[in-house]
N, C-alpha and C positions, 0 to 999 in steps of 0.2 A: 348841230353839235359839232364843234371843231375840237380836234384832239391834240394838236400841237405835237410835242415830243413823244406822246404816248404811242403814236403809231410806230415810232422807232424803238420804244421800250419793249413792246410786245415781242418782236423777233428775238430780243435778248432773253426774254422770259422763256420763250419756247426753245431757245438755243438751237435754231434750225437752219434750213437748207434749201437748195435750188429745186425749183419745180420740175425741171427736166434736164436731161442731158442735152447738149447742144444740137445733136442730130435727132430728128424725129424718125420713128420707124415708118415704113410704108404701110398703108392700110392693109389689114388682114384680108385674105381672100374671102369673098362673100360667103362661100360655102363653109367657112370655118367660124362664122360669126353667129352669136345668139343675141336676140333682142328680147327685152323683158316687158315691153309696153303692151303687147297684144294679149297676153295671158299671164296669170300669176305664176305659172310654171316655166315661162320662157319659151321662145319659139326660134327654131333655126331660121336665120334670115333667108337662106337660099330658097326655102319652100314657103316663105310667108306669102299669103295670097293677096298681095297688094303692096303699094310702095312703102318703104321705110328708109329713113336716112339716119345716120349716126355720126355725131361729132365726137371724136375720141377724146379721151382724157389728155393725151399728148397734144392734140390740137388746142384744147382749152389752155394748156400751159404755154404753148408757143405763142398764141395770139395775144395773151395778156390784155384782154379787153377791159377798158374802163367804162364801157357802155355795152350792154348785152347785144345791141344791134350789130356791133362789129364782129361778133362771134356767130350769131345765128344766121346772118346773111350768107355765110359760107355753106349753108345747107340748101339743096336744090329746091327751087320754087318758093323760097321764103323771101319776103320783101318787107323788112322792118324799116319804118321811117323813124329816124331819131328827130325828136322835136328840140327841146332844150334841156340841159342838165341830164337827168335820168329818165325823162319822159320819152315815150315812143308809141307808135301805132303799128298794128300788125296786118300783114296780108299773106295768106297762104291759099293758093288757088282762089284768089278773090281780089277785089279792089282793096285799097287801104281803107279800113273801116274805123269809124269813130263813134262816140256816144254809146248807146245801148247795143247797137250792132257790133261795134268793136269789142265791147265788153263781153258779149254773149256768144260770139261766133267762133271763138278759139278757146281751147281748154289748156290751161297751164297746170302742170303736175309736178310734184316732188316725190320721186320714188313711187309713182302711180297714184298718189293721193292729190286731188285738186287743191291748189293753194288757197282758193277762195270758194265760198259756198255758191251753189247754183242759184242764179238770180241776183247775186250780189257782186258781179264782176267789176273789174276796173281795167280800162284800156291800157293803163300803165302797169299792170300787175306784175310784169316780168322783172321790174326793178326790185321786187321782194324776193326773187329766187336767188339761190346761192350759185350763180353760174361761174363765179371767179375761180372756185376750187372744185368744180363738178367732176365726178368720176366718169362723165360722159353725158351726152344729151341725145335723146331719140326724138325724131320728128315724123309724124304720119300726116300726109297731106290728104285733104278730103275727110269724109266722115270717119270717126273713130269706130272701133269694134263694138260689139254688143257689151263689152265690159264697161264702156263709158257712156254716159247719157248727155244731159244738157251741156251745151257749149262745145262739144266735140263735133262741130258742124262743118267748118271749112278746114279744120286741122287741129292737131294737138302737139304740144311740146312737153316732153317729160325730162326734167332735170334730175339726174341720178346722183345721189350722194356718193362720195368716194369710200371704198371699203378700207378698214384699218389694215395696216401692214402686219406681217407675222412677227417682225422683230422691231425693237424701238428705232424710230427714225423720224425726221422732221424736215420741214422746209420753211425758209423765210425768203421772200422775194420783195424787193422794193423797186419802184419805177418812179422816175421824175420826168416832168414834162413842162411845157410852157404854161404861162399864166398860173403859176403856183400849183400845178397838179402834182399830187403825191399819192401813190397807191402802195399799200403794204398788204401782202397776202401771206398768211402764216398757218402752217398745219403741223401737228404732231400726232403720231399714232404709235401703237404698240399692240402686241398680241401675246397670249400665253396659253398653256395647256393646264387643265385640271382634270386628271384622270382621262376619261374618254372624251371629255368636253373641251372645246376650244373657245377662247374669248378674244375679243378685239375691242380696242377703244381708240377713237379719233376725235380730235378737236381742231377747229379752224377759226381764225379771226381775220376779218378783212376790214381795212380802213381805206377810205378814199376821200381826198380833199381836193377841191378845184376852185380857184377864184373866178373861173369863167373867162372865155375869150371875148364875150360880149359884155357890155356894161351891166352891172348889177345882176350877175348870173352865176355867182358862186354857190357851192353846196358842200356839205359834209355828209358822208354816208358810212355807216358801220353795219357789219353783218357778222354773225357767228353761227356755228353749227357744231353739234355734238352727235356722235354716233357710237352705239355699243352693239357689238355682235356676239352671238352665242350660238354654238352648234354642237349637237351630239348625234347619236345614231338615229334618233326619232324626231328631232326638232331642228329647225333653222329659224333663228330669231335675230332681228335687228331693230333697234329703237333709235329714233332721231329726234332732236330738238333744234329748231332753227329760229333765229331772231334777226330783225332788220330795223334800221332806223335811218330816216332821211330828213335832212333840213336843207331846203333848197330855195335860193332866190331865182326866180324864173324870168328869163327874157322872152317876151311875147313875139308875135309875128312882126316882121317888117312889111310895109305896104307900098304898092306902086309897081308898075310894069317892070319886070326884071330887076327889082330892087336888090336881089341877092348879088348882082354883079357890080353894085355901086359901093366902092370902098368907103365913101363918106356915110353910108347908111347901114351897111351890113353888120357893123359892130355896135350899133346903137340899140337902145331899149326904151321904147315909148311908155312902158309900164313898169317902172323900177320898183313899185310896191308889190308886184306879183310874187307869189311864194307857193311852196308846197311842203308841208310837214306831214310825215307819215311814219307809222311803225307797225310791225306785225310780228306775231310769234306763232309757231306751229309745233306740234309734236305728234308722233305716230309710233305705233308698235306693230311691226310686221312679224307675224308668227305663222309658220308653216309646220304642221304636225303630220308626220307620216304614220298612218294607221297600219298599213301593210304595204306590200309591193305594188298594189293597185290603187289604193285609196289614200288621199291626203286631204287635209283641211287647212284652209288659210283664213285667218282673221286679222284685220287691221283696224283697231280702234284709233281714232284721231281726235285732236282738238286744235282749234285755230281761233285767233283773235286779232283784229286789226283796227286801226283808227287812222283817219286822214283829215286834214284841214288844208284848203288851198283856195287861191284866188282864181276865178274863172276868167282868165285874161283873154280868152278867145271869144268872149261875148261882151257887148256893150254894157256899161253900168257897174263894172267892178264887183260883181257878186262874190260872196264867200260861201263855199260849201263845206259842211262838216258831215262826215259819214263814217260808219263803222259797223262791224258785226262780230259775233262770236258763234262758234258752231261746235257741236259734238256729233260724232257719227261712227260708223263702222262699215268696212267692206268685208264681206264674208263669201267664201267660195269653197265648195266641196268638189274635188277633182277625182275622176275615175279614169284610170289609164288601163284599157283592156289589152288583151293580146292582139297582135296584128296591127298595132299602131293607131288604134282608135282612142280618142280622148273625149270625155264629157265633163263639162264644168257647170255646176249649178250654183248660181251666185245670187246674193241679195245685198244691195247697198241701202243703208238708212242714214238719215241726217236730219238734225234739228238746228235751226239758226234763229237768232234774234238780231235784228239790224235796225239801223236808224239813218235818217238823212234830214239835214236842215240846210236851207239856202236863203241867204239874206243879201240884199243890195243896200250898201251904206250910202252910195252916191245918189244924187237927185235923179228923178225919173227921166229916162231917155226914150221917147216914143212909147212903145208898149213894154219896155223894160222898166218896171215900176220900183220906186224906192220902198224898202221895208222887207218883210218876210215873204218869200215866194212859196216855200214849202217847209213843213215841219211834221214828220211822220215817223212811225215805227212799223216794222213788219216782222211777224213771226212766221217762219217757213218750215214745213215738214216735207221731206222727200222720201218716198219708198220705191225701190226699183229692183224687182227680181229680174234675173236674166238667165238665159241658157246659151252656152257657147260650146260647139262641138267640132271635132276634127275627125274625119273619116279617111282611112287609107283605102282608096278604091282599087289600087293596084300597086305594083312595085314602084311606079313612077308618078302616080297621080294621087293628089290629096285634096279632099273637099272640106271646106270650112263653112259652117252654117251657125247662125245664132240669131237670137231675138231678145229684145229688152223691152220691158214695160215700165214706164216711169210715171209715177203719180205725184204731183206737186200741189201743195196747199199753201196759199199765202193768206195770212190774217193781218189786215192793214188797219192801223189806227191813226187818225188825223189829230195832230196836236195844235192846230191853228184854225182860224175861221174857214168854213167851207165856202165855195163859190169862186167867182172869177175876179182877179185883179190884174189888169193889163192883159198880157198874153198868157197868164198863168191860171190854171184851174186846179183848185184844191178840192178833192172829192171827200164825201163823208165816209165813215168807217165801212169796210166791206170785206168779204172773203171771196177769193178767186181760186178755182181749182183747174188743173190741166192734167190730162192723161195722154201720153204719147207712146206709140209703139214703133220701134226701130229695128227692122230685120236686116240681116246681112247674109250674103252668099258669095263664097269665093272658091276658086279652083286654081290649083297650081300643078303644073305638069313638068317633070324633068325630062327634057328631050335628050340630054346627054350629060356627062359630068360637068360640062362647061356651060350649059344653057338651061334655064328654067323659065317657062312662061307662066303668066297668071292673068286671071280675069276676076273682077270683083264688082259685085252689085251691092249697093248699100243705101239705106235711108238714114238720115240724121234728122233730129228735131231738137228744138230747145223751147222750154217754157219761156215766156217773156221775162226780161230783166225787171226787177222791181221798179227801177227808174222808168222803164217803158210804161208800166201800168199806172204808176201813182205820181209821177212828175209830169202831169198832163198839161196840155195847152188849151186855150179857150175854144178852139175849133174841134176838139176831140169829144168823144162820148165815152164815159167810163164803161169798161167791159168789152170794148169793141176789138181789142187786140187778141189775136190767136197765136198759137205756137208757130214759130217758123219751121218749115219743113224743106229738106233738101234731098233730092234723089241723085245718085251718082252711079255712073258706069265707068270702069277703068280697065284698060288692057295694057299689059306690059311684059317685059322680060328683063332678066338679070343674069349675069354670069361673067365668064372670062374668055377672052380671045387672045391666046398667047399670054403676054404680060399685061394686057389691057383688062381692067376690071370695070364693069359698067352696070348701070340700071337705067332702063328707058320705060316711059309710061305715056299713054295718051288717055284723056278723060273727057267726059261730058257730064255736066251737072245742071239741074234746074231747081230753082228755089221759089217758094211762094210764101206769102205773108211776111215779106221782107220789110222790116221796120228800120227807118233811117231818118236823118235830119237833113233838110235841104240847105241851100246856100244862104237862105235868110233865117235859118234857125228854126223852121217849122217842121213838125213831125209828119212823116208819111207812114201809114200803118199797114198798107196792103200791097206793097210792091211785089213785082215778080222779076226774076233775073235768070239768065242762063250763062254758063261758063264752059269753055272747052279749050283744050290746049295739049301740047306735047312737052315733055321734060326729058332731059338726058343728063346723067351724072357719070363722069369718067375719071379714071386714074390709070396712069401707066408710067413705069420707070423708063428713062432714056439713057443714053450713053454718057460716060464720063461724069457720073454722079448727079446728073440732072433727072428730074421727074416732072410730070405734067398732070394736073388734076383740075377739076372744077365742074361746072354745070351750066346749062343754058335752057331757057324755056321760051316758048312762044304760046301766048294765051290770049283768048278773046273773052271779055266779060261785058255782057250786053244787058241793057234793060229789056224786059219782055212785056212791057205795058206802056200805055200813053198817059200823060198827065199834063194838063194845061193849067196855068196859074195866072192870077191877075197881078201878083206882086213880082216884079222883075222877071217877066216871061223870057227875056233874052238870056237869062242865066239859069232859070229853074224849070222851064218846060222840058218834059221828058218824052222821047219818041222811041217806040219799040224798035229794036235792032241797032240802036245807037250805043256806042261804047259808054260804059259807066265811068264817071269821073274818078281820078286817082287810080287808074288801072292800066299801067303800061303793058303793051303787047309783048315786048321783048325785055328779058332780064338775063343777067349772066354773071358768073364769078369764075374767073380762070386764074390758076396759080402755077407759076413756074418755080420749082424748088431746085436747090443745089446743095448737096452735102459734100463737104470738103474737109481738109485738115485731118485726114485719116479718120473721118467720121466724128470728129469732135466739134464740128461747126456746121451750121445750116443757115441758108438764106432763102428768102422767098419773095418773089415779085407777084403782087396780086392786082388783077384788073377787075374792077367792079363796074358793071354796065347797067344803066337804067335807061330804058327807052322813053320816048315822049308819051305824054298822057294829057287828057282833058282835066281841067280843074273845077269845072262846074257841070251840073247835069245836062244842060243844053248844049255843051260843047263849044261855047263861044269864047272860052279862055283855055289856054293850054300851056304846059311846060315842055321845053324841048328835050329834056332828058340830059344825061351826062355820062361821062366815063372818068373814073377815078382810079389812080394807081397808088398802091401802098408797098413799101419795101421793109422787110423784117430780116434781122440777122441775130443769131445767138451762137455763142461759142463757150466750150468748157476750157477755161484758161488754166485752172488748177483742178486737182482731183475733186475738191469739194466746192469749187467756185465757178459760176458761169456769169458771163456778161451778155447783155442783150440790148438791142436798140431797134427802133423802127421810125420810119418817116412816113407819115400819113399825108395823103394828097400830094404826091411826089411832084407833080407838074404845077402845083399851086393854082388849080382850077377854081374859077368862081362858079359855084353851083348851089342848088337848094337841096338840103336834106329832105325837105317836104315843101311842095307847092300846093297852094290851096286858093279858094275863092270864096269870099264871104262878105255879105252886106255891101255888095257893089264894088269890092276891092280885090285886086290880086294880093295874095298874102304868102309869105315865105318864112320858113326857118332856114337861114343861110347855112351852108356848109363851112367848116373851119378852114382857115388858110393852111398852107404847108406847115407841118409841125414835127419836131423831133422829140422822141421819147427815148429814154435810156435808163438802165438800171442794172442790178446785180442780184444773183441768187446764191445762197449759201446752204450747204447741207452737211449733215454729220451722221 
């Protein structure tokens, strides 16, 4: 869906303004921050018994990302690989995961509500989130708290909607770039009083159009979000509605050793018919009712629906997949805050989903990739998950957090095509599968001084298999053999301030069993084991003369913990315990040097993005050497209500791969874009 002049007409309709002043504020001291992802009532970041990162609203505004990876990779330990258009793959304390593993290992939230149903994930699901105008983004690395269940395995990302302003105001921001890129972000909000009650209303609309820097790779994307707030002496309420639409022409992998560095190849597209069309709508009502000074009740009913149709360009045969689901559910929590700093939260999450998937190959048979229908099925899913989350003040400086969640999942599968084997595909008969997972958590935070807090966190995460893991089977599999993935984690860390230096550091060790993944020849592995350990550090400090320095670095090892020998392509697919997992760089980093000038009316930033080398297949016979990319951003308030902004991405014009892969005997890459200039303006009133 291309919008032409409508993207410019909407700012006129809103009559609005700049997303930020030219100069960003420095991050708030950690001891002054509150995070809302851990509990419904919010948690002081200083005493949070585990890692938590926060991308501020001002950071969202300054970066002006046209792809969510540009923003989220600023958070420590996050390694988002941009594929083409709005596609991406995620890594958080993990290798870059694809297929069911990628869809099921990370939980994507909007104001604490999962954007997709458990079991119906999508590795690209973040393009549905409203990150462009977010009120902040919180990231937890490793297992989520007892508040969250399936998919909060390696980490979670919670995109927060912006709160309405107390008085009428708005924002319109436009950005122009190469290859026809145009982005328009527009927000208007207001607030008013009615007796003792306060109200707020906010609406935002985002348009993005890009002809693509590679052949046949343009897309149009539209997003909108509405939020209404209400508050009185006994109630806090906010309701949200979000919608997303994407129409994308997709450029597939380029193939050949280091093809990403070949100027004659990097802008080509061998599959110009590839595409992705997707839309999604979501709504939720967040209601907290205060019964008295000690007791409060939180209920969040929600509804979601999505549809997607796309060409599976990463597999031979040109298959077309159609999928979608709708869900209704509610998150419920009763909170008791006793005297002495103790808190008990009794919660229950319930959810019902109806989903479907159909996969057809229109092209002639290629080996085991057969022409015709591969799969056609529906799944009804029910999830019931009671949990207990507690916080105990053991002393003036020590806080214990403990919790446990029991999650029961029922899948009712109906096959709508012939049962049996066709090529590599196995279509199973109608069946019902159930999974019950228990995930405990124990954390301790101790304040050694006003400047330093240490923490230790033990947690288990689990996820019921994705429906695609269970029912999109292959000829070598046995129905019902897949079990819930389970990950155990130990984390030790500290956060605080040393003079003007704000920091958070953590070390972790994790083991995972029943790891489900797809090998380099596209065959499923159902019972893998892996281990993961590493250290992470996140820093910020102001410097002299208006400069400041911030960023993060991590060293991590992600290893197979089992052996697997295969007859097909053993040089690529054999697995040995203790060997690095493919697509798992040991070193990652993001360092930013900022400079505020012109009496605080302008700010610039030089960003260094580091990606270490990594293997691209399980046997370690192919590798990518990694890269270092530099980006330059600047923004200035030129008038009271007008700001100008510009950025140069890939400042040194490096030839690199956004993602390096190995499949079906070939080195495969999504190449990184050449040096590119983006510029625009903001207007506020």
